[in-house]
VEXBALUM-544588 format. One record per atom (N, C-alpha, C, O, CB): atom name; y, x, z. Coordinates in Angstrom, 3 decimals. Atoms other than C-alpha are relative to their C-alpha. Glycine has a CB too. Layout:
N
@at=CA&Y=Y&X=X&Z=Z
...
END
This chain:
68
@at=N&Y=-0.026&X=1.000&Z=-1.045
@at=CA&Y=76.940&X=105.640&Z=62.126
@at=C&Y=-0.268&X=0.623&Z=1.361
@at=O&Y=0.395&X=0.303&Z=2.347
@at=CB&Y=-1.014&X=-1.089&Z=-0.288
@at=N&Y=0.357&X=-0.660&Z=-1.258
@at=CA&Y=75.351&X=107.803&Z=64.781
@at=C&Y=1.168&X=0.860&Z=0.506
@at=O&Y=1.435&X=0.916&Z=1.707
@at=CB&Y=-1.270&X=0.870&Z=-0.186
@at=N&Y=-1.138&X=-0.836&Z=-0.364
@at=CA&Y=78.336&X=110.155&Z=64.731
@at=C&Y=1.126&X=-0.862&Z=0.589
@at=O&Y=1.745&X=-0.475&Z=1.581
@at=CB&Y=0.508&X=0.789&Z=-1.233
@at=N&Y=-1.041&X=0.897&Z=-0.509
@at=CA&Y=80.765&X=107.251&Z=65.233
@at=C&Y=-0.346&X=-0.509&Z=1.390
@at=O&Y=0.522&X=-0.621&Z=2.255
@at=CB&Y=0.204&X=-1.182&Z=-0.952
@at=N&Y=0.430&X=0.480&Z=-1.313
@at=CA&Y=78.719&X=105.956&Z=68.143
@at=C&Y=0.187&X=1.078&Z=1.062
@at=O&Y=0.626&X=0.782&Z=2.173
@at=CB&Y=-1.467&X=-0.448&Z=-0.047
@at=N&Y=-0.176&X=-1.079&Z=-0.974
@at=CA&Y=78.752&X=109.354&Z=69.850
@at=C&Y=1.480&X=0.248&Z=0.284
@at=O&Y=1.847&X=0.562&Z=1.416
@at=CB&Y=-0.663&X=1.290&Z=-0.506
@at=N&Y=-1.442&X=-0.147&Z=-0.214
@at=CA&Y=82.520&X=109.611&Z=69.338
@at=C&Y=0.515&X=-1.112&Z=0.895
@at=O&Y=1.323&X=-0.862&Z=1.790
@at=CB&Y=0.756&X=-0.003&Z=-1.341
@at=N&Y=-0.422&X=1.140&Z=-0.813
@at=CA&Y=83.006&X=106.145&Z=70.822
@at=C&Y=-0.439&X=0.173&Z=1.457
@at=O&Y=0.335&X=-0.083&Z=2.380
@at=CB&Y=-0.572&X=-1.308&Z=-0.575
@at=N&Y=0.507&X=-0.237&Z=-1.359
@at=CA&Y=80.822&X=106.988&Z=73.835
@at=C&Y=0.785&X=1.136&Z=0.660
@at=O&Y=1.113&X=1.064&Z=1.844
@at=CB&Y=-1.520&X=0.337&Z=-0.029
@at=N&Y=-0.779&X=-1.131&Z=-0.525
@at=CA&Y=82.680&X=110.290&Z=74.257
@at=C&Y=1.382&X=-0.430&Z=0.438
@at=O&Y=1.877&X=0.019&Z=1.472
@at=CB&Y=0.116&X=1.098&Z=-1.044
@at=N&Y=-1.325&X=0.505&Z=-0.384
@at=CA&Y=86.019&X=108.484&Z=74.297
@at=C&Y=-0.074&X=-0.846&Z=1.270
@at=O&Y=0.829&X=-0.801&Z=2.105
@at=CB&Y=0.606&X=-0.827&Z=-1.144
@at=N&Y=0.169&X=0.805&Z=-1.206
@at=CA&Y=84.714&X=106.074&Z=76.911
@at=C&Y=-0.110&X=0.870&Z=1.232
@at=O&Y=0.492&X=0.565&Z=2.262
@at=CB&Y=-1.225&X=-0.885&Z=-0.118
@at=N&Y=0.129&X=-0.913&Z=-1.147
@at=CA&Y=83.710&X=108.943&Z=79.201
@at=C&Y=1.314&X=0.717&Z=0.268
@at=O&Y=1.650&X=0.986&Z=1.422
@at=CB&Y=-1.120&X=1.028&Z=-0.246
@at=N&Y=-1.298&X=-0.648&Z=-0.179
@at=CA&Y=87.063&X=110.620&Z=78.602
@at=C&Y=0.941&X=-0.927&Z=0.753
@at=O&Y=1.679&X=-0.476&Z=1.628
@at=CB&Y=0.609&X=0.398&Z=-1.361
@at=N&Y=-0.863&X=0.966&Z=-0.693
@at=CA&Y=88.855&X=107.455&Z=79.726
@at=C&Y=-0.390&X=-0.124&Z=1.470
@at=O&Y=0.475&X=-0.241&Z=2.338
@at=CB&Y=-0.077&X=-1.379&Z=-0.682
@at=N&Y=0.456&X=0.082&Z=-1.389
@at=CA&Y=86.712&X=107.275&Z=82.860
@at=C&Y=0.468&X=1.233&Z=0.769
@at=O&Y=0.900&X=1.119&Z=1.916
@at=CB&Y=-1.548&X=-0.131&Z=0.069
@at=N&Y=-0.464&X=-1.223&Z=-0.655
@at=CA&Y=87.564&X=110.890&Z=83.673
@at=C&Y=1.512&X=-0.042&Z=0.213
@at=O&Y=2.005&X=0.469&Z=1.218
@at=CB&Y=-0.386&X=1.236&Z=-0.830
@at=N&Y=-1.449&X=0.134&Z=-0.167
@at=CA&Y=91.267&X=110.112&Z=83.120
@at=C&Y=0.322&X=-0.874&Z=1.210
@at=O&Y=1.294&X=-0.614&Z=1.919
@at=CB&Y=0.638&X=-0.595&Z=-1.272
@at=N&Y=-0.237&X=0.874&Z=-1.152
@at=CA&Y=91.028&X=107.344&Z=85.720
@at=C&Y=-0.295&X=0.709&Z=1.313
@at=O&Y=0.271&X=0.349&Z=2.345
@at=CB&Y=-0.852&X=-1.260&Z=-0.108
@at=N&Y=0.367&X=-0.705&Z=-1.225
@at=CA&Y=89.501&X=109.747&Z=88.242
@at=C&Y=1.023&X=1.060&Z=0.395
@at=O&Y=1.007&X=1.531&Z=1.532
@at=CB&Y=-1.355&X=0.640&Z=-0.165
@at=N&Y=-0.997&X=-1.018&Z=-0.342
@at=CA&Y=92.402&X=112.206&Z=88.070
@at=C&Y=0.929&X=-0.530&Z=1.080
@at=O&Y=1.245&X=-1.720&Z=1.105
@at=CB&Y=0.810&X=0.423&Z=-1.250
@at=N&Y=-0.824&X=0.419&Z=-1.124
@at=CA&Y=94.584&X=112.125&Z=91.150
@at=C&Y=1.388&X=0.614&Z=-0.041
@at=O&Y=2.023&X=0.772&Z=1.002
@at=CB&Y=-0.675&X=0.360&Z=1.296
@at=N&Y=-1.333&X=-0.570&Z=0.113
@at=CA&Y=97.780&X=113.653&Z=89.832
@at=C&Y=1.040&X=-1.074&Z=0.248
@at=O&Y=0.923&X=-2.183&Z=-0.274
@at=CB&Y=0.206&X=0.643&Z=-1.378
@at=N&Y=-1.093&X=0.930&Z=-0.233
@at=CA&Y=100.926&X=111.963&Z=91.100
@at=C&Y=-0.245&X=-1.000&Z=1.105
@at=O&Y=0.696&X=-1.669&Z=1.532
@at=CB&Y=0.292&X=-0.725&Z=-1.237
@at=N&Y=0.262&X=0.967&Z=-1.064
@at=CA&Y=99.219&X=109.866&Z=93.743
@at=C&Y=0.619&X=0.439&Z=1.305
@at=O&Y=0.992&X=-0.406&Z=2.119
@at=CB&Y=-1.491&X=-0.203&Z=0.181
@at=N&Y=-0.555&X=-0.454&Z=-1.264
@at=CA&Y=100.512&X=112.035&Z=96.534
@at=C&Y=1.448&X=-0.435&Z=0.150
@at=O&Y=1.874&X=-0.760&Z=1.258
@at=CB&Y=-0.107&X=1.511&Z=0.112
@at=N&Y=-1.392&X=0.441&Z=-0.061
@at=CA&Y=104.115&X=111.142&Z=95.667
@at=C&Y=0.072&X=-1.458&Z=0.412
@at=O&Y=0.895&X=-1.824&Z=1.251
@at=CB&Y=0.696&X=0.207&Z=-1.352
@at=N&Y=0.019&X=1.419&Z=-0.348
@at=CA&Y=103.339&X=107.448&Z=95.863
@at=C&Y=-0.448&X=-0.185&Z=1.441
@at=O&Y=0.102&X=-1.014&Z=2.166
@at=CB&Y=-0.922&X=-0.782&Z=-0.949
@at=N&Y=0.472&X=0.113&Z=-1.384
@at=CA&Y=101.432&X=107.913&Z=99.096
@at=C&Y=1.077&X=0.412&Z=0.977
@at=O&Y=1.263&X=-0.253&Z=1.996
@at=CB&Y=-1.247&X=0.852&Z=0.216
@at=N&Y=-1.100&X=-0.415&Z=-0.870
@at=CA&Y=104.335&X=109.832&Z=100.662
@at=C&Y=1.080&X=-1.060&Z=0.051
@at=O&Y=1.621&X=-1.336&Z=1.122
@at=CB&Y=0.590&X=1.324&Z=-0.473
@at=N&Y=-1.026&X=1.043&Z=0.029
@at=CA&Y=106.767&X=107.132&Z=99.553
@at=C&Y=-0.424&X=-1.200&Z=0.839
@at=O&Y=0.400&X=-1.777&Z=1.549
@at=CB&Y=0.281&X=-0.437&Z=-1.445
@at=N&Y=0.482&X=1.119&Z=-0.807
@at=CA&Y=104.594&X=104.432&Z=101.127
@at=C&Y=0.041&X=0.317&Z=1.486
@at=O&Y=0.405&X=-0.541&Z=2.290
@at=CB&Y=-1.415&X=-0.370&Z=-0.408
@at=N&Y=-0.042&X=-0.390&Z=-1.411
@at=CA&Y=104.310&X=106.349&Z=104.397
@at=C&Y=1.435&X=0.019&Z=0.502
@at=O&Y=1.709&X=-0.467&Z=1.599
@at=CB&Y=-0.654&X=1.379&Z=0.203
@at=N&Y=-1.408&X=-0.030&Z=-0.403
@at=CA&Y=108.067&X=106.947&Z=104.523
@at=C&Y=0.543&X=-1.417&Z=0.127
@at=O&Y=1.268&X=-1.718&Z=1.076
@at=CB&Y=0.840&X=0.807&Z=-1.012
@at=N&Y=-0.458&X=1.394&Z=-0.075
@at=CA&Y=108.731&X=103.270&Z=103.787
@at=C&Y=-0.556&X=-0.683&Z=1.244
@at=O&Y=0.154&X=-1.446&Z=1.900
@at=CB&Y=-0.421&X=-0.780&Z=-1.263
@at=N&Y=0.601&X=0.581&Z=-1.197
@at=CA&Y=106.327&X=102.270&Z=106.556
@at=C&Y=0.685&X=0.510&Z=1.266
@at=O&Y=0.964&X=-0.277&Z=2.170
@at=CB&Y=-1.497&X=0.315&Z=0.050
@at=N&Y=-0.665&X=-0.574&Z=-1.171
@at=CA&Y=107.951&X=104.643&Z=109.071
@at=C&Y=1.411&X=-0.556&Z=0.142
@at=O&Y=1.831&X=-0.899&Z=1.247
@at=CB&Y=0.041&X=1.534&Z=-0.100
@at=N&Y=-1.359&X=0.543&Z=-0.053
@at=CA&Y=111.448&X=103.451&Z=108.174
@at=C&Y=-0.030&X=-1.466&Z=0.416
@at=O&Y=0.794&X=-1.899&Z=1.222
@at=CB&Y=0.700&X=0.154&Z=-1.365
@at=N&Y=0.118&X=1.412&Z=-0.379
@at=CA&Y=110.373&X=99.818&Z=108.433
@at=C&Y=-0.314&X=-0.168&Z=1.473
@at=O&Y=0.258&X=-1.031&Z=2.139
@at=CB&Y=-1.071&X=-0.679&Z=-0.828
@at=N&Y=0.339&X=0.064&Z=-1.425
@at=CA&Y=108.816&X=100.402&Z=111.842
@at=C&Y=1.195&X=0.410&Z=0.857
@at=O&Y=1.452&X=-0.219&Z=1.884
@at=CB&Y=-1.210&X=0.904&Z=0.310
@at=N&Y=-1.159&X=-0.452&Z=-0.764
@at=CA&Y=111.906&X=102.305&Z=113.064
@at=C&Y=1.071&X=-1.088&Z=0.048
@at=O&Y=1.648&X=-1.336&Z=1.106
@at=CB&Y=0.576&X=1.289&Z=-0.608
@at=N&Y=-0.998&X=1.072&Z=0.035
@at=CA&Y=114.242&X=99.505&Z=111.963
@at=C&Y=-0.433&X=-1.143&Z=0.909
@at=O&Y=0.391&X=-1.710&Z=1.627
@at=CB&Y=0.210&X=-0.510&Z=-1.446
@at=N&Y=0.515&X=1.078&Z=-0.840
@at=CA&Y=112.027&X=96.945&Z=113.686
@at=C&Y=0.121&X=0.353&Z=1.483
@at=O&Y=0.576&X=-0.463&Z=2.284
@at=CB&Y=-1.462&X=-0.300&Z=-0.354
@at=N&Y=-0.058&X=-0.412&Z=-1.410
@at=CA&Y=111.801&X=98.914&Z=116.937
@at=C&Y=1.444&X=0.090&Z=0.477
@at=O&Y=1.766&X=-0.391&Z=1.564
@at=CB&Y=-0.709&X=1.356&Z=0.201
@at=N&Y=-1.401&X=-0.105&Z=-0.408
@at=CA&Y=115.519&X=99.718&Z=117.026
@at=C&Y=0.641&X=-1.376&Z=0.095
@at=O&Y=1.450&X=-1.622&Z=0.990
@at=CB&Y=0.782&X=0.878&Z=-0.981
@at=N&Y=-0.526&X=1.363&Z=-0.066
@at=CA&Y=116.336&X=96.092&Z=116.285
@at=C&Y=-0.462&X=-0.723&Z=1.253
@at=O&Y=0.293&X=-1.501&Z=1.836
@at=CB&Y=-0.419&X=-0.785&Z=-1.228
@at=N&Y=0.533&X=0.622&Z=-1.204
@at=CA&Y=114.115&X=94.997&Z=119.159
@at=C&Y=0.619&X=0.593&Z=1.262
@at=O&Y=0.891&X=-0.135&Z=2.216
@at=CB&Y=-1.512&X=0.152&Z=0.041
@at=N&Y=-0.495&X=-0.679&Z=-1.195
@at=CA&Y=115.454&X=97.585&Z=121.632
@at=C&Y=1.516&X=-0.046&Z=0.169
@at=O&Y=2.008&X=0.230&Z=1.263
@at=CB&Y=-0.439&X=1.418&Z=-0.027
@at=N&Y=-1.464&X=-0.024&Z=-0.065
@at=CA&Y=119.174&X=97.229&Z=120.843
@at=C&Y=0.560&X=-0.831&Z=1.156
@at=O&Y=1.411&X=-0.323&Z=1.886
@at=CB&Y=0.576&X=-0.502&Z=-1.303
@at=N&Y=-0.572&X=0.759&Z=-1.123
@at=CA&Y=119.880&X=94.403&Z=123.327
@at=C&Y=-0.299&X=0.636&Z=1.365
@at=O&Y=0.550&X=0.606&Z=2.255
@at=CB&Y=-0.533&X=-1.426&Z=-0.020
@at=N&Y=0.360&X=-0.619&Z=-1.269
@at=CA&Y=118.052&X=96.220&Z=126.130
@at=C&Y=0.827&X=1.258&Z=0.260
@at=O&Y=1.288&X=1.479&Z=1.380
@at=CB&Y=-1.487&X=0.338&Z=0.017
@at=N&Y=-0.790&X=-1.220&Z=-0.138
@at=CA&Y=119.856&X=99.514&Z=125.507
@at=C&Y=1.459&X=-0.346&Z=0.252
@at=O&Y=2.108&X=0.275&Z=1.094
@at=CB&Y=-0.134&X=0.883&Z=-1.255
@at=N&Y=-1.377&X=0.431&Z=-0.192
@at=CA&Y=123.207&X=97.764&Z=125.241
@at=C&Y=0.209&X=-0.526&Z=1.415
@at=O&Y=1.210&X=-0.206&Z=2.055
@at=CB&Y=0.373&X=-1.073&Z=-1.026
@at=N&Y=-0.087&X=0.524&Z=-1.365
@at=CA&Y=122.569&X=95.914&Z=128.510
@at=C&Y=-0.049&X=1.136&Z=1.021
@at=O&Y=0.694&X=1.115&Z=2.002
@at=CB&Y=-1.138&X=-1.002&Z=0.267
@at=N&Y=0.105&X=-1.144&Z=-0.904
@at=CA&Y=121.563&X=99.169&Z=130.218
@at=C&Y=1.318&X=0.749&Z=0.094
@at=O&Y=1.776&X=1.060&Z=1.193
@at=CB&Y=-1.103&X=0.944&Z=-0.461
@at=N&Y=-1.256&X=-0.744&Z=-0.025
@at=CA&Y=124.754&X=100.958&Z=129.190
@at=C&Y=1.144&X=-0.837&Z=0.565
@at=O&Y=2.054&X=-0.293&Z=1.191
@at=CB&Y=0.351&X=0.477&Z=-1.400
@at=N&Y=-1.019&X=0.869&Z=-0.596
@at=CA&Y=126.883&X=97.964&Z=130.143
@at=C&Y=-0.112&X=0.027&Z=1.519
@at=O&Y=0.899&X=0.139&Z=2.212
@at=CB&Y=-0.140&X=-1.448&Z=-0.524
@at=N&Y=0.207&X=-0.067&Z=-1.452
@at=CA&Y=125.354&X=97.956&Z=133.634
@at=C&Y=0.379&X=1.380&Z=0.536
@at=O&Y=1.009&X=1.480&Z=1.588
@at=CB&Y=-1.470&X=-0.322&Z=0.355
@at=N&Y=-0.342&X=-1.355&Z=-0.414
@at=CA&Y=125.703&X=101.741&Z=133.880
@at=C&Y=1.503&X=0.195&Z=0.029
@at=O&Y=2.026&X=0.823&Z=0.950
@at=CB&Y=-0.642&X=1.022&Z=-0.927
@at=N&Y=-1.454&X=-0.084&Z=0.041
@at=CA&Y=129.352&X=101.500&Z=132.892
@at=C&Y=0.610&X=-0.746&Z=1.187
@at=O&Y=1.570&X=-0.273&Z=1.796
@at=CB&Y=0.537&X=-0.571&Z=-1.326
@at=N&Y=-0.508&X=0.754&Z=-1.151
@at=CA&Y=129.914&X=98.841&Z=135.553
@at=C&Y=-0.226&X=0.744&Z=1.300
@at=O&Y=0.646&X=0.740&Z=2.169
@at=CB&Y=-0.660&X=-1.368&Z=0.073
@at=N&Y=0.287&X=-0.770&Z=-1.220
@at=CA&Y=128.253&X=100.994&Z=138.226
@at=C&Y=0.945&X=1.174&Z=0.117
@at=O&Y=1.499&X=1.417&Z=1.189
@at=CB&Y=-1.457&X=0.494&Z=0.010
@at=N&Y=-0.880&X=-1.167&Z=-0.040
@at=CA&Y=130.272&X=104.065&Z=137.304
@at=C&Y=1.439&X=-0.423&Z=0.250
@at=O&Y=2.149&X=0.230&Z=1.015
@at=CB&Y=-0.098&X=0.796&Z=-1.306
@at=N&Y=-1.371&X=0.467&Z=-0.156
@at=CA&Y=133.519&X=102.103&Z=137.083
@at=C&Y=0.258&X=-0.473&Z=1.431
@at=O&Y=1.330&X=-0.216&Z=1.978
@at=CB&Y=0.294&X=-1.129&Z=-0.992
@at=N&Y=-0.180&X=0.542&Z=-1.353
@at=CA&Y=132.999&X=100.408&Z=140.473
@at=C&Y=-0.112&X=1.085&Z=1.072
@at=O&Y=0.451&X=0.912&Z=2.152
@at=CB&Y=-1.031&X=-1.095&Z=0.267
@at=N&Y=0.174&X=-1.018&Z=-1.022
@at=CA&Y=132.027&X=103.598&Z=142.323
@at=C&Y=1.086&X=1.066&Z=-0.041
@at=O&Y=1.261&X=1.796&Z=0.934
@at=CB&Y=-1.345&X=0.645&Z=-0.148
@at=N&Y=-1.072&X=-0.993&Z=0.067
@at=CA&Y=134.912&X=105.765&Z=141.120
@at=C&Y=1.242&X=-0.529&Z=0.695
@at=O&Y=1.551&X=-1.717&Z=0.601
@at=CB&Y=0.319&X=0.367&Z=-1.464
@at=N&Y=-1.230&X=0.462&Z=-0.707
@at=CA&Y=138.110&X=105.662&Z=143.232
@at=C&Y=1.127&X=-0.337&Z=-0.936
@at=O&Y=2.204&X=-0.732&Z=-0.488
@at=CB&Y=0.479&X=1.055&Z=0.970
END
């Protein structure tokens, strides 16, 4: 009985140590960071598109009107 109890306790500690391992977490963390950066870039570009388009339209009008 005592031997079984020590084996059971040993398995419990082994499981706790397995949970503490950090293998593979870096891949998930990199994927989350890349997803966050891509999401932010899409949001910023979506917000800035009308302003950039308006700027180039005005610039085109200025260049077209000033050339002979």
